Residue, then its C-alpha position, 0 to 999 in steps of 0.5 A: x464523503x469518501x476520503x483518499x488515503x495513502x499508506x506508505x509501507x517501510x517497516x512493520x510490513x504485516x502490520x501496515x498491510x493489515x491496517x490498510x485492509x481495515x481502512x477500507x471498511x469505512x468505504x474510503x479509497x486506500x492505496x498502498x505504497x511499499x517503499x525501498x525494499x522487498x516486502x517480507x514474504x510471510x504467510x500473513x503478508x501474502x494473505x494480506x496482498x491477495x486480499x488487497x487484490x481481491x478488493x481491487x486495492x492499488x499496491x505500488x512499489x519503488x522496488x522492482x523486486x516486489x512482484x505483483x505490484x505496480x512499479x513507480x519511481x520515487x519521483x512519480x510517487x512524490x507527485x501522487x502523494x498531494x492528491x490524498x486526504x491522509x498519508x499514513x507512514x509505517 
């Protein structure tokens, strides 16, 4: 049975994105939420974000500086979180 997993990214951006990609190998639905600040732009994080887009993963953010991600205000993110089976914070 497919599980719904939310990954909350605050710190360790590259590690959190890498781990998020690994979770889709189990055929689970994984949504990523980049919270509170701009994603650290490194070659590695850019590769992870591009791979997520190719894999049709949803990437949300509450920081308008994060280009290429769907902006959601904090209250909307809070409303969505109870629908997940697991929530992983990084």
